C-alpha positions in Angstrom: -16.5 -1.5 -0.7 -14.0 -3.0 -3.1 -10.9 -4.9 -1.8 -7.4 -4.8 -3.1 -7.4 -8.5 -4.0 -10.0 -8.1 -6.8 -8.7 -4.8 -8.2 -7.2 -4.8 -11.6 -4.5 -2.2 -12.3 -6.7 0.8 -12.4 -6.5 4.5 -11.4 -8.9 5.8 -8.8 -9.2 9.0 -6.8 -7.2 9.7 -3.6 -10.2 9.0 -1.3 -11.1 5.8 -3.1 -7.5 4.6 -3.0 -7.3 5.3 0.7 -10.4 3.2 1.3 -9.1 0.3 -0.9 -5.6 0.2 0.7 -7.0 0.6 4.2 -10.4 -1.1 4.3 -10.8 -0.9 8.1 -12.1 2.6 8.8 -10.9 2.4 12.4 -7.3 2.0 11.6 -7.2 4.0 8.4 -4.9 7.0 8.3 -6.6 10.4 7.8 -7.0 11.8 4.3 -4.7 14.7 5.3 -1.9 12.3 6.3 -2.4 10.2 3.2 -2.1 13.4 1.1 1.0 14.5 3.0 2.6 11.1 2.2 1.8 11.8 -1.5 3.3 15.3 -1.2 6.5 13.9 0.4 6.9 11.5 -2.6 6.2 8.3 -0.6 3.2 7.4 -2.9 3.1 7.3 -6.7 0.3 9.2 -8.4 -0.8 10.4 -11.8 -1.9 14.0 -12.4 -4.3 14.6 -15.3 -5.1 18.3 -15.4 -6.1 19.2 -11.9 -7.2 15.7 -11.0 -5.0 13.3 -9.1 -5.3 9.5 -9.6 -3.6 6.6 -7.8 -3.2 2.9 -8.5 -4.0 1.0 -5.2 -1.6 -1.8 -6.1 1.3 0.6 -6.6 0.4 2.6 -3.5 0.4 -0.6 -1.4 3.8 -1.6 -2.8 5.2 1.9 -2.1 3.9 1.8 1.5 5.5 -1.6 2.0 8.8 -0.3 0.7 8.7 3.0 2.7 7.3 1.8 6.0 7.7 -2.0 6.4 10.3 -2.9 9.1 12.3 -6.0 8.2 12.9 -8.4 11.1 16.4 -9.7 11.5 17.3 -12.9 13.3 
């Protein structure tokens, strides 16, 4: 399994991106939910013909922007 820290900016398939961004299988969201986030526009992706590719670094940044809760003092 490849980790996000040693990934260069590269495009991978949806399932591979899901596995890279969420390496722990027990806490990983389902493929269906991940695809729903993509469909809602939460995650950036590239479509080449019928294939869909994602950059794990960009997906992680988008998840942080969309879902991270900022703590205020």
